[in-house]
N, C-alpha and C positions, 0 to 999 in steps of 0.2 A: 461544167466537169473537172473532176478532182482526179490527180495525178496520184497512182499509186505504184511505192518502189519495188523494183524487180527483188523481190529476196529468194528466188529461186538457185542461187547460188553461194554456195559456201564463201564467208567474208576470212578472209586469212588475215592472222593478226600473228606477229612476231612474238613470240613468247620465249626465247631465247635468253639467257641473263648472261652479263658478262662474266667471261670466266675469273675466277679470282687471281691474284697476282698480276706480275708484268704481262700487257700482251706484247704479240709482236708481229709486225705488219712490214710488208715487203722487205723483211730480213734484217728490220730494228726491232732491239726489242724497246720497249717504249717505258721508262723507269726513270729516275730520279739519275740524271747524272750520265744520261744516253748518250750517245753519237751520234747521232745520225744524219749530217751534212746533207742538203739538199733531196732530202725524200720527199715523198710523195704520198701526202697524207688527208689529198683532198677530202672531201665529205666522209671524214670516216668519224665515229661517236666517239671519243677525246674525255666526253664529258667528266668529269670530277677525277682525273687521272695528276697524279703526282708527279710529274716532270723537273722539279726542281732541279736547276743546274743542267738542262739536257742544253745539248747543242744541238738547236734545227736550223742554224745558218743556211738559208735558200731555199728553206723547207718550203715546198706548196702543200698551202693550209686551207684551200678555196673552198669555202661552205662544209668547214669543218666546224666540229660540236665542241668546244673547248670550255663549255658553261661548267663554273666551279671549280673547275682545273686549279693546279698550284702548279707555277709557273715562275718561281722564284728565282734568280740569278737566271734564268733560262737565255740564249742567244738566239733569235729570231732574227738578226742584223739581215736583210734583204729578204726576206719570206712574203712567200703571197698571202696573205689573207684575206683576201678580198670573200665578204660574204660570210665571214668565220664569226661563233658567237663565242665573246669572251666573258660575256655576263655573269658577273657574280665572282670571277678569277681573280685570285689572287699573284698577281704581277710587281709584288715587290721588287726591284733591283734588276726587273727584265733589260736585257737589252734587245731593240727590234729596230734599230740604224736603218735608214733606207727601204725601209718595207711596206707593204704596200696593203694599209686596211682600209681600200674603200668601200664601205658599203655593210661593214663589220659592227659588231655591238660589242661593246664594251661598259655595258649598264652595269652600274654597280661594283666594278670591280677596284680593287686597292692596288696602285700603281704605284706607292710610295718610290722615287729614284727611280724610278724607270726611264728610259734614255728611248726616244722617236725619234730622233734627230732624223733630219731628211726621210721621214716616211709620209705617205699619201692617206689620209684622213677624210678624204673626200664622203661627204654621205653618211659618214660614221656617228653611231649613238654611242656618247658618252655620257650618258645620264648620270646622273649623281655619283660619277666617278672621286674616287680618293687619290689625286695627284700632286701630293705635298713633295716639293721637290725634285717634278719629273722634268725631265727638258723634252722641250718639244722645237728645239734650235732646226730655224728652214724648213718645219713643218708645211704640209698642205691643208688646211682645216679649212673647208670651201663645204659649204649649207649641209653642216653637221648640229647634232642635237647635243647641247652642252649643256643642257639646263639641269640646275641643282648639281653642277660638276664644282668640287673643290680645288683649287690651281695653285693654292699656297706656297706662296717660294717658287711657283715652276719657273723655267724659261724659256721664251716663247723667241728672243733672238732673231733677229732676220724670217718668224714666222710668215705664212702668208694666210687669214682669215678675211671668209666675207661671208656673207650671207646665212651666219650660224644661228641658231637657239642658245639664245645666253641667258636666258630666263631664269634669275636667283644663281646664278650661279657667282663664286667667289672668288678673285683676283688678287687678294690678300697680297703684299709684295712680289707679286711677277715680276721679272726682270721681260722689259718689250721692248730693247733698243734696237731700233730698224724694223719692228712687226708692223706689216701691213692691215691693217683692219685691226689691231687689238681694241680691248675696251680701254683704251687708258683715262676715261673718265664716268668708269663705273660708281 
């Protein structure tokens, strides 16, 4: 017996394009240098947006789509980025101290000089990220995908690493003082 799909109903497709220029969500105009600390942007499509220098401290970005976004020099300290998609994002100089990035995807993003000190990267995916001179001081990086990540001269002092996929990751010049589980013999 073969089951046929029910085609008697119309399939709804979202065909609205994003409006040109900055978007205003929850009273905040999202653009470069925006100041929106604590804003709730959970589940929002922010893909490709330019938020360079934005103040998003303590923002709720749970499951937000920030893929391809530019957050150069933005401040996401204390932000909730659980399950957020930051794949192929430009995060150079980003400050995300104490942020929760549990289950977030940062695959192929550029994060040179970013500061993730004290952040939680449990089950995050950082495949092929470019994290030269990035700070992961005191970070929790457990069950994360670090395959092909480039950590040239990064700082992982006091970090806690365990059960990560580190296949082909580069740890050249990484500061690992008091790091628990760091690949000192890579």
